C-alpha positions in Angstrom: 0.0 0.0 0.0 1.4 3.4 -1.0 1.7 5.9 1.8 0.1 9.3 1.4 2.2 12.1 0.2 3.4 14.4 2.9 2.0 17.4 1.0 -1.5 15.9 1.0 -1.3 15.3 4.7 -0.1 18.8 5.3 -2.9 20.3 3.1 -5.5 18.2 5.0 -4.2 19.7 8.2 -5.0 23.2 7.1 -8.3 22.4 5.3 -10.4 24.4 7.9 -7.9 27.2 7.8 -8.0 27.4 4.0 -11.8 27.8 4.2 -11.3 30.7 6.5 -8.8 32.2 4.1 -11.1 32.1 1.1 -13.9 33.4 3.2 -11.9 36.4 4.6 -13.4 39.8 3.6 -10.1 40.9 2.1 -10.2 38.0 -0.4 -14.0 38.1 -1.0 -13.6 41.9 -1.7 -10.7 41.2 -4.0 -12.8 38.5 -5.8 -15.8 40.9 -6.3 -13.6 43.9 -7.1 -15.1 45.8 -4.1 -12.0 45.8 -1.9 -11.0 49.4 -1.1 -7.9 50.5 -3.0 -6.2 51.7 0.2 -6.4 48.1 1.7 -5.0 46.6 -1.5 -2.2 49.1 -1.7 -1.4 48.5 2.0 -1.3 44.7 1.2 1.0 45.2 -1.8 3.4 47.4 0.1 3.7 44.8 2.9 3.9 42.0 0.3 6.9 43.7 -1.3 8.6 43.8 2.1 7.7 40.2 2.7 9.0 39.0 -0.7 12.3 40.7 -0.2 12.8 38.4 2.8 11.1 35.5 1.3 13.4 35.5 -1.7 16.4 35.5 0.6 14.9 32.5 2.4 14.5 30.7 -0.9 18.1 31.5 -1.9 19.2 30.2 1.5 17.5 26.9 0.8 19.3 26.8 -2.5 22.7 27.4 -0.8 22.1 24.7 1.9 20.8 22.0 -0.5 23.3 19.3 -1.6 21.0 18.5 -4.6 21.8 20.5 -7.7 18.3 20.3 -9.0 16.9 21.7 -5.8 19.5 24.4 -5.8 18.6 25.4 -9.3 14.8 25.3 -8.6 15.1 27.5 -5.5 17.4 30.0 -7.1 14.8 30.3 -9.9 12.0 30.7 -7.3 14.0 33.5 -5.6 14.5 35.3 -8.9 10.9 34.9 -9.7 9.8 36.7 -6.6 11.4 39.8 -8.0 10.9 39.3 -11.8 7.2 38.5 -11.7 5.6 39.3 -8.4 7.3 42.6 -7.7 6.5 43.8 -11.2 2.9 43.1 -10.4 3.3 45.4 -7.3 4.8 48.2 -9.4 2.0 47.9 -12.0 -0.5 48.8 -9.2 1.6 51.1 -7.0 4.0 52.7 -9.4 6.7 52.4 -6.8 7.2 51.0 -3.3 7.5 53.6 -0.6 11.2 53.3 0.5 10.1 54.4 4.0 7.6 51.6 4.5 8.2 49.3 7.4 6.8 45.8 8.1 3.7 45.3 10.2 3.9 43.0 13.2 2.3 40.2 11.1 4.7 40.7 8.3 7.7 40.8 10.6 6.5 37.7 12.5 6.2 35.7 9.2 9.6 36.7 7.7 11.4 36.3 11.1 9.9 32.8 11.4 11.1 31.8 7.9 14.7 33.0 8.7 14.6 31.2 12.0 13.7 27.9 10.3 16.5 28.4 7.7 19.0 29.2 10.4 18.1 26.6 13.1 15.8 23.9 11.7 16.8 21.0 9.5 16.5 21.8 5.8 13.3 19.8 5.2 11.5 21.9 7.8 12.7 25.1 6.2 11.4 23.8 2.9 8.0 23.1 4.5 7.9 26.6 6.0 8.3 28.3 2.6 5.7 26.1 0.9 2.5 27.8 2.0 3.4 30.9 0.0 3.3 28.7 -3.1 0.5 26.3 -2.2 -2.0 28.7 -0.7 -1.6 31.5 -3.3 -2.0 29.0 -6.1 -5.1 27.5 -4.4 -6.5 31.0 -3.7 -5.9 32.0 -7.4 -7.7 28.8 -8.6 -10.5 29.4 -6.1 -11.1 33.0 -7.3 -11.0 32.0 -11.0 -13.6 29.4 -10.3 -16.0 32.1 -9.2 -18.2 34.0 -11.7 -15.9 36.6 -13.3 -16.7 40.2 -12.3 -16.5 42.6 -15.2 -14.0 45.4 -14.8 -12.5 43.9 -11.7 -9.5 46.2 -10.9 -7.7 43.3 -9.3 -8.0 40.9 -12.3 -4.3 41.0 -13.1 -3.4 39.9 -9.5 -6.0 37.1 -9.8 -4.7 36.0 -13.2 -1.1 35.9 -11.9 -1.8 33.5 -9.0 -4.4 31.5 -10.8 -2.3 31.2 -14.0 -0.3 28.3 -15.4 3.1 29.7 -14.7 2.5 30.1 -11.0 0.9 26.7 -10.9 4.0 25.1 -12.4 6.2 26.8 -9.7 3.8 25.7 -7.0 3.8 22.1 -8.3 7.6 22.1 -8.4 7.9 23.4 -4.9 5.4 20.8 -3.6 7.2 17.9 -5.4 10.5 19.0 -3.8 8.9 19.2 -0.3 7.5 15.7 -0.8 11.0 14.4 -1.8 12.5 15.9 1.3 9.7 14.3 3.4 10.3 10.9 1.8 14.0 11.0 2.3 14.1 12.4 5.8 13.7 10.5 9.1 10.0 9.7 9.8 10.3 11.6 13.1 11.0 14.8 11.2 7.8 14.8 9.2 5.6 16.1 12.1 8.1 19.0 12.4 7.6 19.7 8.7 3.9 19.7 9.1 4.0 22.0 12.1 6.1 24.5 10.1 3.6 24.3 7.2 0.6 24.8 9.5 2.2 27.7 11.3 3.1 29.5 8.1 -0.4 28.9 6.7 -1.8 30.6 9.8 0.6 33.5 9.1 -0.8 33.7 5.5 -4.2 34.3 7.1 -2.8 36.8 9.4 -1.1 38.6 6.5 -4.4 39.2 4.6 -6.2 40.0 7.9 -3.5 42.6 8.7 -4.1 44.3 5.3 -7.9 44.3 5.9 -7.3 45.9 9.3 -4.5 48.1 8.0 -2.5 46.9 11.0 -0.1 49.3 12.8 2.2 48.8 15.7 0.2 49.2 19.0 3.0 51.2 20.7 
């Protein structure tokens, strides 16, 4: 009997959370085109700050891996964070405010990623970066499955994450994570799942922080 893929087990673990993500008012507003521009611009600014650190985490995985194919894949992922996604930011914002600082939710997420890269075994670090691929791809697919709203100002964002190119990157990242899970000690798989679940929670927090336009409380 073939054992379940780690990625399927991890996705099942966040199934209730994913329903909360797709039902969040930020994403329902984005789907319907009714999300206030100031919330979307707030999100894009924070996402640009996040991607700056996320790409470094991806490059860190590439450097640590002993597998050339994994190194090449993660270097390509890191480059793509700038070449594709940041270009999308600029198309909406024109430029990223150089004085912008991360919100508590953004800083928590990026700090956690760097902590996994620095202190955790490599398979756990790979699991930690996976939600950004897997959840965004699933969100894009979910939105595209809804009735298309004419003149939605956020359609290019939706098309990016629901498109074939991003789906290929997500599938590649999932396959690499499954390979790590298969090759690592069985005792490490729960740690991979915990990292995946925690970062999935931080994905929800990231969108929620944009909806609330989060600021530092002190």
